[in-house]
Backbone as numpy.savetxt, mean C-alpha at the origin, in Angstrom:
# Nx Ny Nz CAx CAy CAz Cx Cy Cz
5.64 -34.62 24.52 4.81 -33.41 24.52 5.68 -32.16 24.52
6.79 -32.22 25.31 7.69 -31.07 25.38 8.28 -30.77 24.00
8.64 -31.81 23.26 9.20 -31.63 21.92 8.17 -31.03 20.98
6.93 -31.48 21.09 5.85 -30.95 20.24 5.63 -29.47 20.53
5.63 -29.12 21.81 5.45 -27.72 22.17 6.60 -26.86 21.66
7.81 -27.43 21.74 8.99 -26.69 21.26 8.90 -26.46 19.76
8.46 -27.48 19.02 8.31 -27.36 17.57 7.25 -26.33 17.23
6.16 -26.34 17.97 5.08 -25.37 17.75 5.59 -23.95 17.96
6.40 -23.76 18.99 6.94 -22.42 19.28 7.83 -21.93 18.15
8.64 -22.85 17.61 9.53 -22.48 16.51 8.72 -22.08 15.27
7.70 -22.87 14.94 6.86 -22.57 13.78 6.13 -21.25 13.95
5.69 -20.96 15.17 5.00 -19.71 15.43 5.93 -18.52 15.21
7.16 -18.64 15.67 8.13 -17.57 15.49 8.44 -17.33 14.01
8.54 -18.43 13.26 8.79 -18.30 11.82 7.64 -17.59 11.14
6.41 -17.94 11.50 5.23 -17.32 10.91 5.19 -15.83 11.20
5.50 -15.46 12.44 5.46 -14.05 12.81 6.52 -13.25 12.06
7.66 -13.86 11.83 8.72 -13.17 11.09 8.35 -13.01 9.63
7.60 -13.96 9.11 7.21 -13.98 7.70 6.07 -13.02 7.40
5.11 -12.97 8.29 3.87 -12.24 8.03 4.08 -10.74 7.97
3.20 -10.10 7.21 3.18 -8.64 7.18 2.81 -8.10 8.55
2.27 -8.95 9.41 1.82 -8.50 10.71 2.94 -8.56 11.75
4.17 -8.87 11.33 5.28 -8.87 12.28 5.43 -7.48 12.86
5.67 -7.40 14.17 5.70 -6.11 14.86 7.11 -5.84 15.37
7.70 -4.73 14.93 9.04 -4.39 15.36 9.09 -2.92 15.75
10.06 -2.59 16.60 10.23 -1.21 17.02 10.79 -0.41 15.86
10.27 0.78 15.68 10.71 1.61 14.56 12.11 2.14 14.79
12.89 2.21 13.72 14.21 2.80 13.75 14.18 4.08 12.94
15.22 4.89 13.08 15.29 6.12 12.32 15.63 5.81 10.87
15.02 6.57 9.96 15.29 6.38 8.53 15.41 7.75 7.89
16.48 7.94 7.17 16.74 9.24 6.55 15.85 9.41 5.33
14.69 10.00 5.51 13.75 10.24 4.42 13.16 11.63 4.62
13.99 12.68 4.47 13.55 14.03 4.79 12.42 14.51 3.89
11.48 15.25 4.48 10.40 15.84 3.72 10.92 17.11 3.05
10.81 17.23 1.74 11.35 18.41 1.05 10.60 19.68 1.43
11.31 20.79 1.42 10.70 22.09 1.70 10.06 22.59 0.42
8.79 22.99 0.51 8.06 23.43 -0.68 7.76 24.92 -0.63
7.70 25.50 -1.80 7.28 26.89 -1.91 5.75 26.95 -1.81
5.21 28.15 -1.65 3.76 28.32 -1.57 3.09 27.83 -2.85
3.71 28.11 -3.98 3.15 27.68 -5.27 3.12 26.16 -5.37
4.18 25.51 -4.89 4.23 24.04 -4.92 3.17 23.44 -4.01
2.97 24.04 -2.85 1.98 23.53 -1.91 0.57 23.59 -2.49
0.31 24.60 -3.31 -1.01 24.73 -3.93 -1.28 23.63 -4.94
-0.21 23.04 -5.47 -0.37 21.99 -6.48 -0.51 20.60 -5.87
-0.36 20.51 -4.57 -0.43 19.20 -3.92 -1.85 18.68 -3.86
-2.01 17.40 -4.11 -3.30 16.73 -3.98 -3.06 15.41 -3.25
-4.15 14.77 -2.83 -4.03 13.56 -2.02 -4.94 12.46 -2.54
-4.42 11.23 -2.58 -5.22 10.07 -2.96 -5.02 8.98 -1.92
-5.98 8.05 -1.88 -5.93 6.95 -0.91 -6.12 5.63 -1.64
-5.15 4.73 -1.49 -5.19 3.42 -2.14 -4.98 2.31 -1.12
-5.56 1.14 -1.40 -5.30 -0.07 -0.62 -4.97 -1.18 -1.61
-3.83 -1.85 -1.39 -3.44 -2.92 -2.33 -2.63 -3.99 -1.62
-3.14 -4.43 -0.48 -2.43 -5.45 0.29 -1.63 -4.83 1.41
-0.60 -5.52 1.85 0.25 -5.05 2.94 0.80 -3.66 2.64
0.56 -2.72 3.55 0.97 -1.35 3.26 2.48 -1.13 3.27
3.24 -2.07 3.78 4.70 -1.91 3.71 5.15 -1.79 2.25
4.61 -2.67 1.42 4.98 -2.69 0.00 4.36 -1.52 -0.75
3.09 -1.26 -0.50 2.40 -0.17 -1.20 3.08 1.16 -0.94
3.45 1.39 0.31 4.15 2.63 0.66 5.47 2.73 -0.09
6.23 1.64 -0.13 7.54 1.64 -0.79 7.41 1.94 -2.28
6.38 1.40 -2.92 6.17 1.64 -4.34 5.96 3.13 -4.60
5.01 3.74 -3.91 4.67 5.13 -4.20 5.74 6.11 -3.72
6.53 5.73 -2.73 7.64 6.58 -2.29 8.66 6.77 -3.41
8.70 5.86 -4.35 9.68 5.91 -5.43 9.20 6.68 -6.65
7.98 7.13 -6.65 7.38 7.77 -7.82 7.73 9.27 -7.88
8.25 9.69 -9.02 8.55 11.10 -9.23 7.26 11.92 -9.14
7.29 12.98 -8.37 6.11 13.82 -8.19 5.35 13.52 -6.92
5.67 12.40 -6.28 5.03 12.07 -4.99 5.80 12.75 -3.88
5.10 13.51 -3.08 5.70 14.30 -2.01 5.79 13.54 -0.70
4.76 12.75 -0.39 4.76 12.05 0.88 3.82 10.84 0.80
4.19 9.76 1.50 3.34 8.57 1.58 3.30 8.12 3.03
2.10 7.84 3.52 1.91 7.40 4.90 1.07 6.14 4.92
1.50 5.15 5.68 0.72 3.92 5.84 -0.37 4.13 6.88
-1.53 3.53 6.65 -2.62 3.68 7.61 -3.79 2.78 7.30
-4.95 3.18 7.78 -6.16 2.37 7.66 -7.29 3.22 7.09
-8.02 2.66 6.11 -9.14 3.38 5.51 -10.23 2.38 5.14
-11.45 2.89 4.97 -12.55 2.04 4.54 -13.45 1.54 5.64
-13.18 1.90 6.89 -14.01 1.44 8.01 -14.74 2.58 8.68
-15.39 2.27 9.79 -16.18 3.26 10.51 -15.70 3.52 11.94
-15.04 2.56 12.53 -14.59 2.69 13.91 -13.53 3.79 14.03
-13.63 4.59 15.08 -12.65 5.65 15.29 -11.36 5.07 15.88
-10.25 5.61 15.42 -8.93 5.26 15.94 -8.68 3.75 16.01
-8.80 3.04 14.90 -8.54 1.59 14.92 -7.07 1.30 15.18
-6.81 0.20 15.84 -5.43 -0.22 16.07 -5.06 -1.30 15.06
-3.78 -1.54 14.91 -3.31 -2.57 13.99 -3.82 -3.94 14.39
-3.86 -4.18 15.70 -4.34 -5.47 16.19 -5.81 -5.68 15.84
-6.62 -4.63 15.97 -8.05 -4.72 15.64 -8.25 -4.95 14.15
-7.53 -4.22 13.33 -7.64 -4.37 11.88 -7.18 -5.76 11.45
-6.05 -6.21 12.00 -5.50 -7.51 11.64 -6.36 -8.67 12.08
-7.13 -8.47 13.16 -7.99 -9.54 13.67 -9.33 -9.59 12.96
-9.54 -8.67 12.01 -10.80 -8.65 11.29 -11.95 -8.07 12.09
-11.64 -7.27 13.11 -12.67 -6.70 13.97 -13.22 -5.38 13.43
-12.65 -4.91 12.33 -13.11 -3.66 11.71 -13.29 -3.91 10.23
-13.77 -2.91 9.53 -13.90 -3.03 8.07 -12.77 -2.29 7.36
-11.75 -1.94 8.12 -10.65 -1.17 7.54 -9.74 -2.03 6.67
-9.14 -1.37 5.70 -8.10 -2.00 4.87 -6.78 -1.32 5.17
-5.70 -2.08 5.06 -4.38 -1.45 5.12 -4.27 -0.58 3.87
-3.98 0.69 4.06 -4.01 1.64 2.95 -2.85 2.62 3.05
-2.71 3.44 2.02 -1.71 4.50 2.06 -2.34 5.82 1.64
-1.83 6.88 2.23 -2.20 8.24 1.82 -1.04 8.78 0.99
-1.32 9.12 -0.25 -0.29 9.58 -1.17 -0.52 11.06 -1.48
0.43 11.89 -1.10 0.38 13.32 -1.41 1.30 13.56 -2.60
0.77 14.17 -3.64 1.54 14.30 -4.88 1.39 15.68 -5.51
2.33 16.01 -6.36 2.33 17.26 -7.11 1.65 17.00 -8.45
0.48 17.58 -8.63 -0.31 17.30 -9.83 0.32 17.87 -11.10
1.32 18.73 -10.96 2.04 19.23 -12.14 3.10 18.24 -12.61
3.48 17.34 -11.73 4.52 16.36 -12.08 3.96 14.99 -12.42
2.86 14.63 -11.79 2.25 13.33 -12.07 0.74 13.45 -11.91
0.00 12.80 -12.76 -1.46 12.92 -12.74 -2.11 11.80 -11.94
-3.37 12.00 -11.64 -4.15 10.97 -10.93 -4.24 9.70 -11.78
-4.39 9.86 -13.08 -4.47 8.70 -13.97 -3.17 7.90 -13.94
-2.04 8.59 -13.92 -0.75 7.89 -13.85 -0.61 7.14 -12.53
-1.10 7.73 -11.45 -1.07 7.04 -10.15 -1.97 5.81 -10.17
-3.11 5.91 -10.86 -3.99 4.75 -11.01 -3.28 3.62 -11.76
-2.56 3.98 -12.81 -1.83 2.97 -13.58 -0.82 2.24 -12.71
-0.12 3.00 -11.88 0.86 2.40 -10.97 0.16 1.53 -9.94
-0.95 2.01 -9.41 -1.72 1.25 -8.43 -2.11 -0.12 -8.97
-2.74 -0.15 -10.13 -3.21 -1.42 -10.69 -2.05 -2.34 -11.06
-0.95 -1.77 -11.55 0.17 -2.59 -12.02 1.03 -3.15 -10.89
0.95 -2.55 -9.72 1.86 -2.94 -8.63 1.26 -3.96 -7.66
0.08 -4.49 -7.98 -0.48 -5.58 -7.17 -1.43 -6.38 -8.05
-2.00 -7.44 -7.51 -2.97 -8.26 -8.25 -4.38 -7.81 -7.88
-5.04 -7.05 -8.75 -6.38 -6.54 -8.43 -7.49 -7.55 -8.65
-7.13 -8.80 -8.96 -8.15 -9.82 -9.24 -8.38 -10.79 -8.08
-7.60 -10.67 -7.02 -7.76 -11.58 -5.89 -8.58 -10.90 -4.80
-9.68 -11.51 -4.42 -10.59 -10.92 -3.45 -10.07 -11.10 -2.03
-9.89 -9.98 -1.34 -9.46 -10.00 0.07 -8.17 -10.79 0.27
-7.27 -10.63 -0.68 -5.99 -11.34 -0.57 -4.94 -10.73 -1.48
-3.70 -10.70 -0.98 -2.54 -10.39 -1.79 -1.42 -11.32 -1.36
-1.06 -12.24 -2.23 0.00 -13.19 -1.90 -0.35 -13.99 -0.66
0.56 -14.02 0.33 0.32 -14.81 1.54 -0.61 -14.13 2.54
-0.97 -12.88 2.27 -1.81 -12.12 3.21 -3.29 -12.27 2.84
-4.05 -12.84 3.76 -5.46 -13.13 3.50 -6.34 -12.42 4.53
-7.42 -11.81 4.06 -8.33 -11.11 4.95 -8.82 -9.83 4.29
-9.96 -9.34 4.72 -10.53 -8.15 4.10 -9.64 -6.92 4.26
-8.78 -6.96 5.27 -7.87 -5.83 5.48 -6.82 -5.73 4.37
-6.73 -6.79 3.55 -5.76 -6.79 2.44 -6.46 -6.63 1.09
-7.67 -6.15 1.08 -8.41 -6.02 -0.17 -7.84 -4.89 -1.04
-8.17 -4.98 -2.31 -7.78 -3.95 -3.28 -8.88 -2.90 -3.31
-8.50 -1.63 -3.09 -9.53 -0.59 -3.02 -8.97 0.78 -3.42
-9.84 1.55 -4.04 -9.55 2.95 -4.36 -10.60 3.78 -3.62
-10.14 4.69 -2.80 -11.06 5.54 -2.03 -11.07 6.92 -2.68
-12.12 7.18 -3.45 -12.18 8.44 -4.19 -12.78 9.56 -3.33
-12.36 10.79 -3.62 -12.87 11.95 -2.88 -13.72 12.87 -3.75
-13.61 12.72 -5.06 -14.39 13.56 -5.97 -15.05 12.69 -7.03
-16.06 13.25 -7.68 -16.72 12.52 -8.76 -15.76 12.26 -9.92
-14.84 13.20 -10.12 -13.86 13.02 -11.19 -12.96 11.82 -10.91
-12.49 11.69 -9.67 -11.67 10.54 -9.31 -12.45 9.24 -9.48
-13.71 9.24 -9.08 -14.54 8.05 -9.22 -14.67 7.65 -10.69
-14.93 8.64 -11.54 -15.11 8.37 -12.97 -13.82 7.84 -13.60
-12.70 8.46 -13.28 -11.42 8.03 -13.85 -11.04 6.63 -13.38
-11.27 6.35 -12.10 -10.95 5.02 -11.56 -11.84 3.95 -12.18
-13.12 4.25 -12.30 -14.07 3.30 -12.89 -13.74 3.02 -14.35
-13.41 4.08 -15.08 -13.06 3.94 -16.49 -11.82 3.06 -16.67
-10.81 3.29 -15.82 -9.59 2.49 -15.94 -9.84 1.04 -15.58
-10.64 0.81 -14.56 -10.97 -0.56 -14.17 -11.67 -1.29 -15.31
-12.63 -0.62 -15.93 -13.36 -1.23 -17.05 -12.44 -1.48 -18.24
-11.55 -0.53 -18.50 -10.61 -0.66 -19.61 -9.68 -1.85 -19.41
-9.17 -2.00 -18.19 -8.28 -3.12 -17.90 -9.01 -4.46 -17.96
-10.26 -4.47 -17.51 -11.05 -5.70 -17.58 -11.25 -6.15 -19.02
-11.42 -5.19 -19.92 -11.66 -5.50 -21.33 -10.37 -5.79 -22.10
-9.25 -5.41 -21.52 -7.98 -5.52 -22.24 -7.47 -6.95 -22.39
-7.96 -7.85 -21.54 -7.47 -9.22 -21.56 -6.17 -9.41 -20.81
-5.73 -8.38 -20.12 -4.48 -8.47 -19.37 -4.57 -9.46 -18.22
-5.76 -9.54 -17.63 -5.95 -10.42 -16.47 -6.85 -11.60 -16.84
-6.51 -12.74 -16.30 -7.30 -13.95 -16.54 -8.65 -13.86 -15.84
-8.66 -13.26 -14.66 -9.89 -13.13 -13.87 -10.31 -11.67 -13.79
-11.59 -11.42 -13.51 -12.07 -10.04 -13.42 -11.46 -9.28 -12.24
-11.30 -7.99 -12.42 -10.77 -7.13 -11.36 -11.82 -6.95 -10.27
-11.39 -7.11 -9.02 -12.33 -7.01 -7.89 -12.06 -5.77 -7.04
-11.25 -4.87 -7.54 -10.93 -3.64 -6.80 -12.20 -2.86 -6.46
-12.35 -2.52 -5.18 -13.47 -1.69 -4.74 -13.18 -0.23 -5.10
-14.18 0.46 -5.57 -14.08 1.90 -5.80 -15.15 2.55 -4.94
-14.75 3.05 -3.79 -15.70 3.54 -2.80 -15.32 4.94 -2.33
-16.32 5.67 -1.89 -16.09 7.04 -1.42 -15.23 7.05 -0.16
-14.28 7.94 -0.14 -13.40 8.09 1.01 -14.18 8.59 2.22
-13.96 7.94 3.37 -14.61 8.35 4.61 -13.62 8.86 5.64
-12.57 8.11 5.84 -11.58 8.52 6.84 -10.28 7.76 6.62
-9.24 8.29 7.20 -7.93 7.64 7.14 -7.24 7.86 8.48
-6.78 6.77 9.07 -6.04 6.85 10.33 -4.62 6.36 10.09
-3.65 7.17 10.48 -2.26 6.77 10.30 -1.95 5.54 11.13
-1.18 4.63 10.55 -0.77 3.42 11.27 0.29 3.78 12.31
0.53 2.84 13.20 1.51 3.04 14.25 2.89 3.35 13.66
3.71 4.06 14.43 5.01 4.52 13.94 5.87 3.40 13.37
5.82 2.22 14.00 6.73 1.16 13.56 6.40 0.62 12.17
5.24 1.00 11.62 4.89 0.57 10.26 5.41 1.55 9.20
5.68 2.78 9.58 6.07 3.78 8.60 7.49 3.51 8.08
7.63 3.59 6.75 8.93 3.33 6.09 9.49 1.95 6.43
8.61 1.00 6.68 9.06 -0.33 7.12 9.98 -0.99 6.09
9.65 -0.85 4.84 10.44 -1.49 3.78 11.88 -1.00 3.80
12.07 0.30 4.03 13.40 0.88 4.02 14.17 0.56 5.30
13.46 0.53 6.42 14.11 0.34 7.72 14.49 -1.12 7.96
13.68 -2.04 7.43 13.89 -3.47 7.70 14.09 -4.27 6.41
15.12 -3.95 5.63 15.32 -4.64 4.35 15.61 -6.13 4.48
16.06 -6.57 5.65 16.40 -7.98 5.84 15.24 -8.80 6.41
14.12 -8.15 6.69 12.96 -8.88 7.20 12.54 -9.96 6.19
12.29 -11.19 6.62 11.94 -12.28 5.69 10.75 -11.96 4.79
9.74 -11.32 5.34 8.57 -10.97 4.52 8.96 -9.94 3.47
9.71 -8.93 3.87 10.16 -7.90 2.93 10.98 -8.53 1.82
11.90 -9.42 2.17 12.76 -10.07 1.19 11.98 -10.95 0.21
11.03 -11.71 0.74 10.34 -12.71 -0.08 9.09 -12.21 -0.78
8.41 -11.23 -0.20 7.14 -10.77 -0.75 7.21 -9.33 -1.27
7.63 -8.41 -0.43 7.62 -7.00 -0.81 8.67 -6.66 -1.86
9.89 -7.11 -1.65 10.99 -6.72 -2.54 10.75 -7.11 -4.00
10.30 -8.34 -4.30 10.04 -8.68 -5.71 8.99 -7.78 -6.35
7.96 -7.39 -5.58 6.91 -6.52 -6.12 7.46 -5.12 -6.39
8.25 -4.60 -5.46 8.82 -3.27 -5.63 9.79 -3.25 -6.81
10.61 -4.27 -6.92 11.58 -4.32 -8.01 10.89 -4.48 -9.36
9.80 -5.23 -9.39 9.03 -5.39 -10.63 8.44 -4.04 -11.05
7.90 -3.31 -10.08 7.37 -1.98 -10.37 8.47 -1.06 -10.92
9.63 -1.07 -10.28 10.73 -0.20 -10.70 11.20 -0.52 -12.12
11.16 -1.78 -12.47 11.57 -2.19 -13.82 10.54 -1.74 -14.86
9.26 -1.87 -14.53 8.20 -1.55 -15.48 7.92 -0.05 -15.60
8.24 0.71 -14.55 7.96 2.14 -14.55 9.23 2.96 -14.33
10.27 2.57 -15.02 11.57 3.22 -14.83 11.50 4.72 -15.08
10.70 5.11 -16.05 10.61 6.53 -16.40 9.82 7.34 -15.37
9.16 6.66 -14.44 8.36 7.35 -13.42 9.10 7.48 -12.09
10.31 6.97 -12.01 11.03 6.94 -10.74 11.71 8.26 -10.41
11.81 8.53 -9.13 12.61 9.66 -8.66 14.07 9.39 -9.03
14.87 10.43 -9.25 16.27 10.24 -9.68 17.06 9.31 -8.77
16.84 9.39 -7.46 17.62 8.56 -6.54 17.31 7.08 -6.63
16.23 6.72 -7.33 15.87 5.31 -7.47 16.10 4.78 -8.88
16.61 5.61 -9.75 16.86 5.17 -11.13 18.21 4.46 -11.26
C-alpha cells in the first residue's frame, strides 16, 4: 500500500507540473511598458479573446507589432472577482482570456482576428490540447456591433474555406467583464521557459505562430 501511495504521489506531481494549472510564484520579468504620447494613447483600442490556456495566448499577442499590452485574466462569466481555483474547478462560467491593448494605426482588429483563429484550434469544444473544460473554450468577446460583425464574417469565411475538417465552435458573445488573473500567471511563458507544460504545449504553438506571421512580429522577436 505504501508503494502504491508513493506512486500516486509521483504521478500527481507530474500532472501538476504538466498542467496549465500549475501554480508558481511570480518572478520579475523585464517587459517594460513603453511610454506613449497623447496622440498614441488616443489610437489605443482593446479586445478580449479566449483560446485555451492564457499562458500561450498572452505570449502570442505579446509578440505582435502594434500590440501595446497583454494581460491574462478571466472573461465570460458573471461572478465578481473570480479566483483561478474557482475558474479551474468549473465553478464559474469564466474562460481563461486575455485583454489585448493595441495601436489601431499599426494593426487592425481584423488582423488580430486572423492571429486569434490561426494560433489555436477553434474547432474543439471546451478544449485546447491537454486542457479540457469550459474555461478553455474558444471565444471572442466583442464590445461593439462592428467587432461582432467582423468576427462573425471571419468565422463564416473560415468555415467555408475548407481549412478545418470540423466546424468552428468559437463563441462570439458580448463583452461583460474582465478580471485580471493572479500575478503569478502574468508573463508566465517568458518567466518559466523550462516549465514542462510551456515546453511541450505552449512553445510549439508560439513558434508556429511566429513562423506563419513573421511579418507581424515586433522587431525583437524577428
